[in-house]
N, C-alpha and C positions, 0 to 999 in steps of 0.2 A: 310552429307555424312560420316563424321568422327565419328559420335556417335555410329554407330552400332558395330564396332569392340571393342569399349570400354565397351559397355553395356553387351555384351555376357559373358565375363569372370566374370563381376560383378554379373550377374544373376546366373551363375553357382555356384559361391562362396556362394551367399546368399542361394541358394537351398541346398547346402551341409551343410551349417551351421544350417539351419532350420531342416534338416533331423537329424543332430546330436542332436539338442535340443530335438526333438520329441523322439528320442531314449532314451535319458536320462530320459525324463518325463515318458515314458512307463515303463522303468526299475525300476523307483523309487518305494519304498514301499508306500502303500496307506495312512499310518498314516501321518497326516500333520496338519497344523494349519490353522485356518480360515481366517487369514489375507492375505493369499497368493492366488491370482487368479489361476484358472486352476488346481484344485485338481484331482488326480486320485482316483475315487470312484467306488466301486463295492458293491451295496446293492440290493439284489433281492426283488421282490414284496413279502411282508409278513405283519404280524400284525404290526400296526403302532408303538406300544410301543417298540417292538424289533428293528424295522427299525430305529427309532429315536435314540435309544441307540447306534446302530452301527455307525450312523452318528456322534454322539458326540465323540465316541472313535476314529474315523478316522480323524476328523477335529479339535478336541479340543475346539469346541465352547461351550458356555454356553447357554443352551436351557431350558426355563421355560415354563411349561404347566401343566394344571390340568389333572390328569389321566382320569377322566370321559370324557374329550374332545375327546380322541382317542380310547375310548372303542368301539370295534367292527369294527374299521376302518382298511382297508387293503391298504397299500401304493402302489404307482407305483414303478417300478424298476428304479434304477439309476446306470448307468455303463458308465464311461468315465471321461473326464476332466470337472469339474464343480466347480464354487464358491459355498460357503454355501448357498447364496441367490438362485442360480439356482437349487441346489440340493433340497432345501426345497420346492421351487415352483413346481418342477417336482413330488416330492413325494406326495404333497398335492393336485395336480391337480385333479379337479372333486369333491373334498370334500368341506365342508363348512368352512374349516379352512384356516387361512392365517398366515404367519410368519412376525412379525414386528421387525425390528432392533431397539434395545433399548440401545445400547452402543457398544463400541469396542469389537468385538468378542462375542456379546451377542444378543440373540433372544428370543422372546416370541410368543407362539402360542395362537391364539384366534379365535373365530368365526368371519367370514367375515361379515360386516354389510350388511343389505338388499340392493339390487341394487337400485339406485335412479331411479326416474321416467324419462322417455325420455326427453332429453334436460336439465336435472338438474345435478348438481354436489354436492359432499359432501361439507358441510359448514365448516367443521373443518379446522383449520390452519395446514399446514404441519409442521412436525418437521424439524428443521434445525440443521445439524451437522457441527461442526467446529473443528479445530485442535489447538485452542488457547493454551491449556495446553500440547501440544505435544502428545495428545491422541485424537482420533476421538470420540466425545461425543456430545450429544444434547446441544445446546447453553443454554438451561434453566438450565442445571446442572453445568455449569461453574461458579464458585464463583467470577465473575467479570463482568463488563459491556462490552459486545461484540456486535458490530453492524455488520450485514451481508448484503452486497449489491449484489444482483443478477446481474451478468454482462449482461445477455440477456435483463433484464428489463432496465438497464441503457442505453444500445444501442438503444432499442426501443424508449426511451425518448429523444434521440438526444444528449446524453452525449458524449463528444469527447476528454476530457482531465481531468487531476486530479482535477482541479477546479470544473468541472461538477460532477465528481464521488462523491465528498465529500460535494457537495453543500447543501444537505438536512440533513446532520449530525450535529445536534446542539452541540455546544461546540467544534467543530472541525473547524480549520481555515487553509486556504491555502493562504499564502502571496506570491503574484507574484513578482518575481525578474526580469521580462522582458517579458515572454510569456510562451507558452507551453514548458514543459521540464525544466523550471526555476522557481521552487516554493519552499517555506518553509512551512512544515506542523507543526501545533501545536495543542495539545489536552489539554483540561482542563486549558487553559490559561497559560501553561508552556512555556513562550517565553519572551525574552527581546527585541523583535523587530527585530534587526539584529543579527542573531544567529552566534555563534562561531563554535560550533559543534551541530549537530542536536539533538533535544530533543525527536524526534520520530524515532524509528527504522523502517526500511523497509525490508521486506522479500519477495522473490519470491518462493512460496511454502516453502521448508525447507532451503532455502539459504539466508544468510544475504547479503543485497545489499548496495553498497555505502561505503564511507570512514568513519572510526571511528576517524580519525585525523582531525586537524584544517586547513590543507593546500590544500586539493583537492576539495574544494567547495561542499562537500557532503551535507552541510546544505542548500545550495541555489539551488540545482538541484535534488530535490526529484524525484524519479523515476516516470515518466509519461508514464506508459505502455499502449499500445493499448488494447482495450477490446476484440479483436477477439480471440476466443477460451479460454477465461477466464471463469471459472465456477462462482466464486464470489470473492468479496473483503471483507476481515475482518478488522475491526477497533477495537483494544483492548485498552480500556481506563484505564489510570493509569499506574504506573511504571511496567515494565516487565523485569527488570534487571536480575532476577534470571535465567530465561529460555532463554532470548534473548540478554543479554549482554549490552555493553556500548551504551549510547545514547538513549535507550528506556525509558527515564525518564517520559515523559508525556503519552506514549503509543506506540502502534505498528500498522503499516499498512502492511497487508499481502495480496499479490496477489496469488490466488489459481487457477492454470490452470486445464483444463480437463486432465484426465489420459487416455492413449490409452486403447481401448477395444479390447481384443484378440479374441472376439467371433463374432463380427458383423461389416459388412461394413456400413459406414454411412458418412455423411458430409453435407455441405451446401455451397451455394454461396450467397453472399450479395452484394447489390449495393444501394447506397443512394445519395440523393442530398438535399441541403438546401440552402436557400437564406435569408441572413439578410437584414433588411431594410437599403437601402443606401449602401450596401456592395457588394462584389463580390460573385459569385456562388462558393459553396463548394461541393465537391463530394468525395465519397469513394467507393472502391471495395475490396472484400475479399473472401477468400475461405478456407474451412476446409475439410480435408479428413481423415477418420479413416480407416486403412487398417489392418485387421487381417492376419498377414503373416502366422501364423500357429495356428489354433483354440486352444485356451486355453494355448498356449505356447508363442507366440510372436505377438506383435501388434505395428504398427507405426501410429503416428498421425502427420499430416502436416498442417500448416496454414500459410497464407500470406495475407497481406493487403497493400493498398496504399490509402492515404487520402490527399486531397488538401483542404486547408483553403483559402477562397477567400479574406479575409481581410475586415476590417471595419474602419480603421483609415487612414486619409490622412496626408501625410508629406508636410509641407510648410516651406519655408525658403529661404534664399538668394541663396543657392547653391543646395538645395535638394527639388524637387517638384515631388510628385508621389501619385496617388490615390491608396487606399487600400494597403498602404505600409506594413502592417503587414501580408501579405499573406505568405503562406508557404506550405511545404509538409512533410508528415510523412509516412515512409514505414517500414514494419517489416516482419520477417520470424521466424517461430518456428517449431522445429521438436522434437518429443519425441518418444523414442523406449522403449517398455516394454518387458522384457524377463523373463520367469519363467522356467528355464531349470530343476529345481528340485522342488518338492512340497513345500519345506520349503524355497526355495531361490527365491528372486525377485530382478531384476536389472532394473533400469530405467535410461536412458541416455537422457538428454534434452539439446538442444541448442536454444538460442534466440538471435536475432539481431534486432536492431531498430535504425533508423536514422531520426532525425528531422532537417529540413533546413527551416529557415524563413528569410524573407528579413528584418524584423525589429521586435522589441517587441511591446507591446500593451499599452504603456504609453501615457497619454494625459496630456497636460499642464493645470494646474489649478492655479487660484489666491489663496493666503493664506486665503481669505474669503470664498472659496468654489465654486467660479464661474469659468467656462472655460475661459482660458486666451485668446484664439483665436476664441472662438465660435465653437459649434459642436464638432465632434470627430476629432480633428486636433492636430498635434504635430509639433512644430517648430524645425527644424533640420539644423545643419550646415554640418553634415557628415552622410552618410548612416550607418545603424546599423545592418548588417546581423549577424546571428549566426547559428551554427551547433552543434548538440549533437549526438554522436554515442555511442551505448552501445552494448557489446557482452557478453553473459553469457553462460557458459558451466557448466553442473553439472552432477554428477553421484551419484545415491543413491542405495547402495547395502544393501539389507535387508535379514536377515536370522532369522527364528523363531526356537528357541530352545524348544518351548512349554511352559516353565516356564517364558520365557522372549523373547522379540524381540530385535535383534541387528540391528542398522543402522550405516553404514559408508557413510557419505555424503561429497563429494569432489566438490569444485567449483573453477572455474577460470573466472574472469570477467575483462574486459577491457572497459574503457570508455574514451572518448576524447571530449572536447568541445572547440570551438573557438568562442569567443564572441567579437564583436566590438561595442563600445559605443561612442556616441557624448558627450564629456565632456567639451565642449566650455564654457558653462555658469559657470561651477564650477572652471575650471583651468585658464581661461583667466585673472581674477582679480589678481591671485597670480603671474602669469607670467609677467603681466604688472608691478606689484610691484617689480619684479626682473629685470625690464628693457627690457622685450621682447614684441614686438608688434606682435600679432598673429591675423589671420583671423578666424581660427577654430582649435579645438584641438580634437583629437580622442584617445581613449584608446583601447587597445586590450589585451585579456586574453586567453591564451592557457593552458588548464589544462588536464592532463592525469592521469589515475589511472589504475594500474595493481595489482589486488588483488587475492590472493589464500587463500582459507579456507579449513579446514578439521575438521569434527565433527564426533565423535564416541559416540554413545548413546545406552544405554541398558534400555529398558522399560519393566517392569513386565507385565504379562498378567492381564487383567481385573479380579478383585477379589471382593468378597463381604466384605472382611475385611481389607486386606492390599494391597496397591499398591505403587510402588516406581519407580524412574527414576534416572539414573546416566549418566553424560555426560562429555566429554572432548572436548574443542574447541580450535582451533589454527587459527590464522589470520596473514597473511604477506602481507603488502601493500607497494607498491612503487608508488610515485606520483611525478609529476612535475607541477609547477605553474609559467608560464612565463608571465610577465606583461610588457607592453610597452605603453608609452604615446608619441605621436608625434604631431607636429603642422604644419599647413600651415601658413606661415608668410605673413604679410602685403606687404613685398617687393617681394613676389612671390615665395619664397622658399617653396617647396611642402612638404617635409617630414623631418623636423628638429626634431631630437630626444630630448625629455626633461626628460625622465625617462625610465629606464629599470631595471627589477628585475627578478631574478630566485630563486625559492624555491624548489629544489629537496628534497624530504623527504622520510622517511621510518617509517612505523608503524608496530610493531610486538606485538602480544598479545597471551597469553596462559591462558586458564581458565578451572577450574573444577567446575561442578555444579551438583545439584541433589535435589530431593524432596521426601518426604515420606508422604503417606496418610493413616490414620487409620480410618476405618469405624466402628462405634459402632452400636449395635443392635437397639438402640432407634432412629435411623435416623440421628445421628450426625456424621459428617466426618470432621476430622482435618488434615490439610496439613502444613508441615513445609518445607522450602526450603532454600538453601544457594548457593551462587556463589562466588568464589574467583578468581580474575583475576590479571594478572601482565602484564603491557605493557611497551615497550621501544620505544623511538622515537629518530630519528636523522634527522637533516636537515642542509643544507648549505644555507646561505643567501648571495646572491650577488646582489648589486645594484649600479647603476651609473646614472649620469645625473644631470641636474640643480635642478629638483624637489626632488632628493634624497640627496641633500647636498653633492655631491661628490661621489667618487667611494669607495666602501668598500666590503669586503667579510669576513664572519665569520661563524663558525659552531655553532650548537646548539644541545643540547641533554637533554633528561629527562627520568625518569622512574617513574612508578606509580603503586601502589597496591590498589585494591578496593575489598570491600566485600559488596555484596547486599543480602538481605534476604527477605523471604516471609513467612507469617503465616496467614492461613485462617481457618475459622470454618464455615461449612455449616450445617444447620439443616432443615430436611424435616418436614414441618408442616403437610403435607399429601402427597399423591402420586403425586400431581400436583402443589405444591407450596413449596418454600424454602426461608429461610432467610440466610444471610451470613454476616460474619465480616471478613474484609480483611485488613491486614497490609503489606506493601511492600516498598522497597526502590529502588532507581535508582541513576545513576551517569553518569557524563561525564568526560573523562580523562583530566588531565592537559596536558601541553606540553611546548616545547620550543617556545619562542616568537620572531617574527621578529622585529628587532629594527633598525631604520634608524635615520639619523641626520636631524633635522629640518632645512630646507633650509634657514630660516630667522634667527633663534636664534643660530644655530650651536650646539644645545644640543641634546642628545639622546632622543628618543621619549618614552621609557618605559623600564620595567624590562626585563631580559633575559628569563624568564619563567613565566608561570601562573599555578595556581593550579587547581585541580579538583573541581567540585561542586556536591553536593548531595541533595537528597530530600527523604522524607518519606511521605507515603500516608496512611491514616486511613480511611476506607470506610465501611459503613453499607448498605446492599442492600437487595432487595426483588425481587423474580422472581416467576411467577405463570402462569399456563395455566388453565383458568377458563371457566365456562359456557360450559361444555362438549368440551373443547379445541377450542372453538370459539373465545376466548379472551385471548391474552397474554399480560402480564404486567411486566415491569421491572422498578425498581426505586432504586436510590442510593443517599446517602449523603456522602460527602467526605471532608477531611481536610488535606491539603498538606503543609508541611514545607520545604522550599527550602533555602539553605544557600550557601554562597560564590559564588554568581552568577557570571558566566563568562560574560564579557561585552567587547565590542569594545570601546576603548578610542581614539577619533579622535585627530590627530595632523596634522592639515592642510590637505595635500593631502593623507596622509596615516593614518593608525590606528593600534594600538597594543591591546593586550588582557589583561584585568585586572580582578581580582576577587573583587567584591564590593557588600556589603550589603546582605540582606536576604529578603525573601518574604514568604507570607502566602496566600494560595489559598483555599477558601471554596466554596462549590457549591452543587447543587442538580441537578440530571438528572432523567428524566422520559420518558419512551417510552411505547407505547401500539399499538396493532393491533387487529382488531375486524372483524369477519365475521358474521354478523347477519343472513345472509342466503346464498344461493349458488350463489347469484349475486353480492352482495356488499362486498367490502373489504375496511375497513377504517383503517388508521394508523396515527401516529403522534409521535413526540418526542420534548422535550424541555430541555433546560439547563439554569440554573442561576449560574453565576460564579463571585465571588468577589475576584479578584486577585490584591494584593497590596504589596508594599514593607513594611516589618516589621522592617527594620533597614535602616538608612541613607546609601546612596552610595555617599560619598563626592566627589570622583573622577569624578562623572558624574553629580554633582549638582542635584541629585535626593534625596528627603527626604522621611523618613518613612511616610507611608500613601498614597504615590503616586500610582496610578493605573498602573499595568503592561500594556504595549502596545499591540495592535493588537486584543486582545480578547474582545468580547462584554459581557456586564453584562448578557443580556438575549438574547436567540435565540430560535427559534422554527420552526417546519415544520409540515404541515398537508397534508394528501393525501387521496383521495377517488377514487376508481375504480369500475366500473360496468360491469359485464360480461353478455352477452346476445347472442341471436342467430339472425343473419341477413341473411335472405334467406336460412336458414338451415346451415349457416357457423358460427362457434364460433367467437365472436367479443368482443371487450371491448372498454371502453372509460374512461378516468381518468383525474384527476386534482391534481396538487401539488402546495402548497403555502408555502413560507418560509419567515421568518422575522429574521433579524439580527440587533441588536442594535448598537449604536454609539461606535466607537473605536478611540483610539489615535495611531498614527504611532510611537511615541516615548514617553519616560517619559516626563511629563510636566516639563518645566523649566530646562531641562537637558542641558549639554554643547553640543557643536557641532550643528548638524542640529536641527531646531526647531520642535516641535510637531505639527502635522496637524490632525484635527479631521475629521474622516470619518463619515459622517452622517448615521443614521439608514436607512434601506431599506427594501422593501417588493417586492417579485418577484413571479409570477404565471406562471406555465407551464401546457400545455395540451398534452394529449396523446390519441391516438385511434388506433385501428387495427382490422384486419380481417384475419382469417386463411382459405384459400381455399384448404388446405391440400397440394396441390402441390406447392402453392405459398402463402407466408405470406406477408401482407402489414402492415406497421406501419407508422402512421402519427404523427407529433409532432409540437407544437409551443412553443418555449422557450421565456421567457420574454414577455408574452402575451400583457401586457399593456405598453411595450416599456419604462421601467424605466431606468434612468441613475444611476444605482446602483454603488456606489464606493466600490469595493471589497477590495482593499488594496492600499498602496501608500507610498511615502516618501516625505520629504520637504527639501528645502534649504532656505536660507535667502530671496530669491527673488521669489520663486515659489514652487508649489507643483506638484508632478508627480504622477498621479492617474491611477489605472487600473480599467476600467469599465467593467461591464457585457455587453456582445455584445448586440446590439439592437435586437428588435423582429425578431426571426428567425423561418421560417416555413420550414419543411422538410419532406421527405418521404424515407423510407427504404424498400427494397424488398429483401426477403429471399426465396431461392429455396432449400429446403432440398432434400437429396437423400440418 
């Protein structure tokens, strides 16, 4: 009853705002740039050559065509607000020509291919465009290895979290630190097991996500974003420090959402269920709606979802007994508003919020010899282990096109908060008993918050046949808290005796200038050079007290760091459809102030007051091609990475400090291919061989030169096959995916602290099938078809190993209703 009075003024205000925008758009001159949706165009029906020239002058697009193609052709009239794609389509409607987008702001006219026979489709692979180099360009033309995962395909295959999204990407690993929302991503073996600062950057569209400092758990809580309304996920392999900054040493993970469409109403509803063998029922619901508020001027896109995970692991213990203990819920909302008040101006406002709540993580107790400690999927607990992770992200991207260059001002504000409770009885009870405390159970809690503001100003030259450049300024201000507490239930019945408390409020500030320059030679050679210079300052206060902290203490810490990262690539076109490239690039992680406490037994400090940055350089030779009339795409690369001054955790009983120790060398080969032999079959695969080893001793960690880096497998591969057919006159498909990951170590062999546990090699097979009834789409999937107990990641103590398994065989169904 109270909503109506509130909605009326809102509707009036929105109507007036849209009217003003429409007036601005109508009054604006028609000359504009092609990157901005909603151009005001006025081109009468006339000879094609003249009409196309007018379109080029009004939009600034690059249009390539042979004069004989348009000889004698009369175009249709164009009058109103249109994108270049829409204008070209209308002008060429009814002719035998089509316009193909060949790059950012670039189009080519060619004859449309003959229409396929009824029920058939073209066998060519579609071109995939990415923004890896901060320009929209075909993935084949990017001189680096870039993987693109279609979000819709991932959803149809039953993928529900980051571990699933990246499962079939060879050479990419997600180490679970508890469950969904708590993972560490590594690419090309650039990991030391327990990371200090992430070696893989994470972006949501054009916004950097997560902390660049060491205290806000950015490395253990890689963004696990829901798939709903994502367009695709990009994985950039190799260091990306020049364009994407600190932490992107091994590569970058980029979530790319759909953008609002200002011309068409659309949307869909989704609902799905899945049942794992022996586990609880999981279900998900979601909705997406695209609303063109003013055609060609304003559009709004809304999405929402809720997902329940039924759980697959039982808790057993003297005080905790519960079936499917790792069940939980995830829900999220996203809203994106696109405004084009002027032909050259574009404004996009986006808000995303997501919350994960789980009753427990996904760890299972194993013996050091690799057998389950309690049999089956069971975890012995003395305390419950719930956790909650909430993220909020707001961003604004203002874009203005000067014709000769495009300017972007990207502002973001993100807040995240996590509350994690863990059962630390097995680890802490021996130390407490050594100190004279008799405990029944011990629990740890960690509350971490991050408040991050970023501002990026970027100027990107228009696409050009000879010279292209980019120049940017980046600013980052982060405030974080990290509150830790350990408490025990005593044998005498005392319920909450505090043993340890610490607080680490911190601030990280960074300013960076970056840019690159590309020169294209007439013989098909293109050379790019890039540089980024960044300066960061960090401050924190360390407060700790309690028996396990060695008493009460409080001390400040500070550090400053300057970094320079560089990029140099050369790409040579062997012909129109194949290229070779040579790429050299560097990356870094910032150093910082170090938390130092007193050892509760020896009374000595646990480490130095600061740690330094670590750096790496990557040299890569690659080949990319679209062969057999674009039915076959092939990408291959060999790389050599030198990593020095590795940041490592140095254990000191119940705490750890950060040290720089040793150097590493990583050499590897990557290969991927996709083939469409006909209009029915699509075959694909990728493989990676990685030899990652210490090249210098790390004496502080008892790790010697030659030791393998942890987590990463020497060899991993994935194969897929999909068959498209007609079932009862409705488009249908069936597919299979098989992946293999070799053996891995959880830590360096013979290192100090926790022992190394070997995760055995595993193979997993998934099935997918679906049918499109036009009004309703059904997708079926079976994950882990042969019900393998694949050990994905884990860690070990002196008495047991704690392993994260692939969920058991899971069958599911997803229903989508488009509108």
